[in-house]
N, C-alpha and C positions, 0 to 999 in steps of 0.2 A: 513762157507765158501762154495761157490758153487764148487762142485768137477769138473764139466765140464762147460766151458765157450766157447760159439760159437760167433765169431765176424763177423759182416759185414765188408767190407773193405772201399769202397769209401764213404766218408762223416762220417765215424766212426773212422777209424784209420788213413786214409790219406786224404789230400785235393788234389784231382786229377782234379778239375774243369778246371783249366787253361790248363793243358796238354791235356785233352779230347777235349775241345773246339778248341784248336789249330789243333788237328788232324782232327776234323770234318771240320774246315775251309779249310784245305789243300785238303781234299777229295772233297768237293764241288767246290772249285776253279779249280781243275784239270778237272772238267767236265763243267765248266762255269755256275754253278748253284748258284743262290742267295737263301739264306735261306728264308723260308716263315714266320718264327717267329723270334723275336729278340734273339740275342745270350744270353741275360740276362734271357730269358724265357726257355731256354733249360734245361730239367730235367737231372740231373746226377744220374745214378743208374739203370735205365731200361736197358734191353738188347740192344745191338748195333742197330739191325735192327729196333726196335721199335722207338728209338730216331731218326734214319734217316727218318723214315716215317713222324714223326712230323716236321722235319726240311724242307723237300722238299714238303710235302703235296701230295705225290704220293705213290701208292701201287704197282707200276711196279716192280716185283720181280727181273727182269734182271738188271734194273737200281740200285735197292737197293743192289744187290749182288756186282755190280761193285763199288759202293760207299763204301761198306763195305771193299772191298779189298784195295781200296785207303786209307781208314782209317787205316787198319792194317799195310799197308806198312810203314806208318810213325810212328804210335804209338808203334808198336811192335819192331821197330829197335832202336829208340832213344827217342821218345816222352814220353814213360812211366817214364823215369828218371826225368822228371820235376815234378812229383808228390811230394808233401811235407807232411811230417809227422806232424800231429797235436801236438801242444805243450803238453808235458807230456806223450804222448803215449809210447815212448820208455821206460820210467821209469815204466809205467803201465805194459808193457809186461815183463820187467825184473823182476819186483816184483812178478807177478803171476807165472812166470816160477820158480823162486827161492822158492816160497811157495808150489810148487808141483801141481798147478792147471793144469788140462788137457784142453788145449786151441785148438780150431778148427777155421777154416775160412769157411764161406759160403757166396758167393758173386754172383751177377749177372754179374760181369766182366768175360770175357772169361778166360779160364784156362791158356792159353799161357802167356798173359801179367801179369796175377796174379802171376804166378811162377817167371816171370822175375822181378817183383817188389819185391817179397820176397827175391830173390837172391841179388838184388841190395841193399836192406836195411839190408841184413844179418839177416833176420827174420825166416829163415827156422826152426831154433831150437826151436822157440816159439810155433809152431803149429804141433799137432800130425797128422792132416790131413787137406786137402784143398779141398773144394767142389765148383764147378761152374756148371752152367746149361749145358755147353757143355763138361763137363768132361767125360760123358758117351754117348754112341750111342745106341738107339736114345737119342736125347737131352732131358734133363729133362724139364718138363712143366713149373714149376714156383718155387719160393723159398720155398713154403710149401712142395712141393714134394722133393726138395733138402734136406731140414732139415729132412724130414722123412727118406730119404735114409741114411743120415749121422747118425741119431739117431739109426737106426736099425743096421747098419754096425758095430757100436762101442758099441752096447748094453748099451746105456746111460740110466740113471735113470732120469725120468722127474722131480722128486722132488728136485734134486740137480743139474739141468742143466738150464742154462740161455742163451738166445740169446741177444746180444747187437747190436742195430742198430739205424739208424738215420731217418727212414721213417715209416709211418703207414703201408706200405706193409710189412716191417720187423716184426712189431707187429702182424699183421694178420697171417703171416707165423708161428710165434712162437705159437700163440693161437691155430692154426690148429693142432699143434702137442703136445699141453698140456704143453708147456714149459714156464718158467718164462721169462720175457722180461724187458730189461732196455733200456729206450729211451734217446739217447744223443741229445742235442739240438744245438750242434755246427755244425751239418752237413747240409744236403740239404733238409731234409723233415721238415714238420711242424705238430706238434701234437696238434690239437685243442681240441680233446676230448679223453683222455686216462686215464685209471686207473693204468697204469704201472708207476713205479717210473721214474722220469725224472732227468737228470743230465746236468748241465750247465758247469761243469769243470771235467777234467780228475781225479784230486785228489779225488773229491767227488765220482766218479764212482769206483775208486780203493778201497776206504774205504768201500763202499757198497759190492763190490764183495769179499772182504776179511773177512767180518764178519762171 
């Protein structure tokens, strides 16, 4: 059994797509802006400002900051509650916690809504620590840096630590830190070429993590 298991959040443990798109829609509508790409093409998972740039096709930092505040005003007050837990994930976390696994969270989602979601779902007891890019000042550069910070802070051993995520970016971040990786295929990313084990169901993932 892996002693330490680090999870991504969006697309891995929860389906937050509808909640996030609704908040983006409200932010753009408040400014009278039409998205430059179809809503179906919006990537879920990248940092907030990066997605806003794709949505509006503009790099104006003042405008992006204003839209980000509009997004947060909705998502951080009530929007986050619309996120849904993927089938079987609650049982996965319960089983891993009962087995004594050390579980962590490392996500591109901002730390404020991440903690709100964990509280809403009553998941705080499942995670020994939670990392996000904006958890520290200055903001962490990327997921690879985030995992490195978590890995060092908790003195984890690479040989028995695994990162579980739904995008190639997650896999790259794990590889940069010498960590095992498990690719879940029910999320938002597509793994076209990966040597990491892939899982289409939560029970299959649990079986692998528990061996």
